[in-house]
C-alpha positions in Angstrom: 63.3 39.9 -0.4 61.3 42.4 1.6 57.5 42.3 1.1 55.8 45.8 1.0 52.4 47.2 0.1 52.3 50.6 -1.6 49.8 52.8 -3.3 50.7 52.7 -7.0 51.6 55.9 -8.9 52.3 56.8 -12.5 55.8 55.3 -12.3 54.1 51.9 -11.6 51.8 51.9 -14.6 53.9 49.7 -16.8 54.5 47.2 -14.0 50.7 47.1 -13.3 49.9 46.6 -16.9 52.5 43.9 -17.2 51.1 42.0 -14.1 47.5 42.2 -15.4 48.3 41.3 -19.0 49.8 38.0 -17.8 46.2 36.8 -17.5 44.2 39.2 -19.7 40.9 37.2 -19.5 40.8 37.2 -15.7 42.1 40.7 -15.4 40.1 42.3 -18.2 37.9 44.4 -15.9 41.0 45.9 -14.3 42.8 46.4 -17.6 39.8 48.4 -18.7 39.8 50.6 -15.6 43.5 51.2 -16.0 43.2 52.1 -19.7 40.1 54.4 -19.2 41.0 56.1 -15.9 44.8 55.7 -15.5 46.6 54.6 -12.4 45.7 57.8 -10.4 42.6 59.9 -10.4 42.5 62.9 -12.7 38.9 64.0 -11.8 36.5 64.1 -8.9 36.0 60.4 -8.6 38.4 59.0 -6.0 40.1 55.7 -6.6 43.5 54.0 -6.1 45.5 51.0 -7.0 47.5 49.3 -4.3 50.2 46.7 -5.0 52.2 44.1 -3.2 55.9 44.1 -4.0 58.4 41.3 -3.5 61.5 43.5 -3.6 61.0 45.4 -6.8 58.6 43.0 -8.4 54.8 43.7 -8.4 53.1 40.4 -7.5 49.5 41.4 -6.8 47.2 44.5 -7.0 43.9 45.7 -5.7 41.7 48.5 -7.1 39.8 50.6 -4.6 37.1 52.8 -6.0 35.0 55.3 -4.1 36.5 54.8 -0.7 35.6 51.1 -0.7 32.5 51.3 -2.8 34.1 48.8 -5.2 37.2 46.8 -4.5 38.6 44.6 -7.3 41.6 42.3 -6.8 43.9 41.1 -9.6 43.8 37.5 -10.5 46.9 36.7 -8.3 47.8 34.3 -5.6 45.3 34.7 -2.8 48.1 34.8 -0.2 49.5 37.9 -2.0 46.1 39.5 -2.1 45.6 38.9 1.6 48.8 40.9 2.4 47.3 43.9 0.6 44.0 43.4 2.5 45.7 43.3 5.8 47.6 46.5 5.0 44.3 48.3 4.1 42.2 46.9 6.9 42.6 49.9 9.3 41.6 52.5 6.8 39.2 50.9 4.4 35.5 50.0 4.7 34.7 47.5 1.9 31.1 47.9 0.6 31.3 45.7 -2.5 33.9 43.5 -4.3 34.1 41.3 -7.4 36.9 39.2 -8.8 38.5 35.8 -8.8 36.9 33.9 -5.9 40.0 33.0 -4.0 41.2 36.6 -4.1 37.8 38.0 -3.1 37.7 35.5 -0.2 41.1 36.8 0.9 39.9 40.4 0.9 36.8 39.6 2.9 38.7 37.8 5.7 40.4 41.1 6.5 38.1 43.8 5.2 34.5 42.5 5.8 34.6 39.4 8.0 30.8 39.5 8.8 28.0 38.0 6.8 27.5 40.1 3.6 24.1 41.3 2.4 24.5 39.4 -0.9 27.1 36.9 -2.2 27.0 35.3 -5.6 29.3 32.7 -7.1 29.9 33.4 -10.8 31.6 31.8 -13.7 33.8 33.9 -16.0 33.1 33.1 -19.6 35.3 34.2 -22.5 35.2 34.1 -26.3 37.4 35.0 -29.2 36.4 35.6 -32.9 37.4 32.0 -33.8 35.0 30.5 -31.3 31.8 32.3 -32.4 28.7 30.5 -33.7 26.4 31.8 -36.5 24.0 33.7 -34.3 23.2 37.3 -35.2 20.5 39.9 -35.0 21.3 43.0 -37.1 18.4 44.9 -35.4 20.5 45.2 -32.2 21.5 48.9 -32.0 23.1 51.4 -29.7 20.8 53.0 -27.2 19.9 56.6 -27.6 19.1 59.2 -24.9 15.5 59.3 -26.1 15.3 55.6 -25.2 15.7 56.4 -21.5 12.0 56.0 -20.4 11.9 52.6 -22.0 15.5 51.6 -21.0 15.3 52.4 -17.3 12.8 49.5 -16.6 15.2 47.0 -18.2 18.2 48.4 -16.3 16.2 48.3 -13.1 15.0 44.7 -13.8 18.6 43.5 -14.2 19.7 44.9 -10.9 16.7 43.5 -9.1 17.3 40.0 -10.4 21.1 40.0 -9.9 21.6 42.2 -6.9 18.2 41.8 -5.2 17.7 45.5 -4.7 15.8 48.3 -6.5 18.2 51.0 -7.7 15.4 53.4 -8.6 14.0 53.2 -5.0 17.4 53.6 -3.4 18.8 56.4 -5.6 16.6 57.3 -8.5 18.5 60.4 -9.7 21.9 58.8 -9.3 20.9 55.6 -11.0 19.3 57.4 -13.9 22.4 59.5 -14.3 24.6 56.3 -14.5 22.3 54.8 -17.1 22.4 58.0 -19.2 26.1 58.1 -18.9 26.5 54.6 -20.3 24.3 55.6 -23.2 26.3 58.7 -23.9 29.5 56.7 -23.8 28.0 54.3 -26.4 28.2 51.4 -24.0 24.5 50.2 -24.1 22.9 48.2 -26.9 19.2 47.5 -27.1 16.7 45.5 -29.2 13.4 47.1 -30.1 10.3 45.2 -31.2 6.9 46.7 -31.9 7.9 50.0 -30.2 9.2 48.4 -27.0 12.7 47.7 -25.8 12.9 44.0 -25.0 16.6 43.4 -24.5 19.7 45.3 -23.4 23.4 44.6 -22.8 26.2 46.9 -21.6 29.9 47.1 -22.3 31.2 47.4 -18.7 34.9 47.6 -19.3 37.0 48.0 -22.5 40.7 48.2 -23.4 43.1 47.0 -26.1 43.0 43.6 -24.4 39.2 43.2 -24.9 35.9 44.1 -23.3 33.6 42.7 -20.6 29.9 42.5 -21.2 27.4 43.0 -18.4 23.8 43.8 -17.7 22.5 41.1 -20.1 18.7 41.3 -19.6 15.6 40.3 -21.5 12.1 41.4 -20.4 10.5 38.4 -18.7 7.5 38.5 -21.1 9.9 38.2 -24.1 12.1 35.4 -22.9 12.4 32.0 -24.7 12.1 33.7 -28.0 15.8 33.7 -28.9 16.5 37.4 -28.2 19.4 36.8 -25.8 21.0 34.2 -28.0 20.9 36.2 -31.2 21.8 39.5 -29.6 24.7 38.1 -27.6 26.0 36.7 -30.9 25.5 40.0 -32.6 27.3 42.2 -30.0 30.1 39.6 -29.7 30.7 39.5 -33.5 30.6 43.3 -33.7 33.1 43.9 -30.8 35.4 41.0 -31.8 35.9 42.7 -35.2 38.3 45.1 -33.4 39.1 43.4 -30.1 40.9 40.1 -29.2 38.5 38.7 -26.6 35.3 39.3 -24.6 34.3 38.1 -21.2 30.9 37.7 -19.5 30.2 36.9 -15.8 27.3 34.6 -15.2 25.8 33.5 -11.9 26.4 29.8 -11.3 22.7 29.4 -10.6 21.8 30.9 -14.0 21.8 27.8 -16.1 19.8 29.4 -18.9 22.2 32.3 -19.6 25.2 29.9 -19.3 23.6 27.6 -22.0 23.1 30.7 -24.3 26.7 31.8 -23.8 28.1 28.4 -24.6 25.9 28.1 -27.7 27.3 31.5 -28.9 30.8 30.1 -28.4 31.8 31.3 -24.9 33.9 29.0 -22.8 33.6 28.8 -19.0 36.7 29.7 -17.1 37.6 30.7 -13.5 35.2 31.0 -10.7 34.4 34.5 -9.5 32.6 35.9 -6.5 30.4 39.1 -6.3 29.8 40.4 -2.8 27.7 43.3 -1.6 28.3 44.1 2.1 25.7 46.8 2.6 
């Protein structure tokens, strides 16, 4: 059968959904993007899905957002992903990527062969309602726009720790806009104690297949007090009342967060890789 690489269009939506839903845990991020934005852009933000076909069968896919600002491969065979990467190499400048490690490695060989600015190996954790432990904190709440002055330092702190950069120094207006947008979309939850926000967590991607949590951050001065454990349990229990599963990516070097996730009921799965090229 002939092997081809094509930009996917509306007529490919069901095939893409079928491919991704074969492994909904590993593809939860892409399933959320597909459900929220569709397969082709309807607004000003440019993005595209590209697929590898064996004859008529879609065997792998890659999401390209913002002209290479974010590239996300499906959890497919790395050889299939590399075929897409080779096809895109002449027209795509990859700036960041995240996904199943073998597929990300395949992308980098063709799209960014040099040494990246940052590379993190992560473990993809997942949980369903049946796995949850008894940990809750009913004081966890949705963030509000008036929380922004107190929320920004937490959001900034998370990016500093995980990505080793300062988003407020690089693009203060743009980053503040993104934080506000998440709040308006009801994607950020916070814990307030004595008038201060001490913990935050974001819903990064959501679909009928589940949601991915991200941005889990506790103020350094408030750590080792159980906030992360109780709040992760709370948000997980809340979301799993209407969703089948949640995922959470944790750096392999972050043993503390991994212990918390396991205690809540999360199970470690596939190895992922996060790469920032510039």
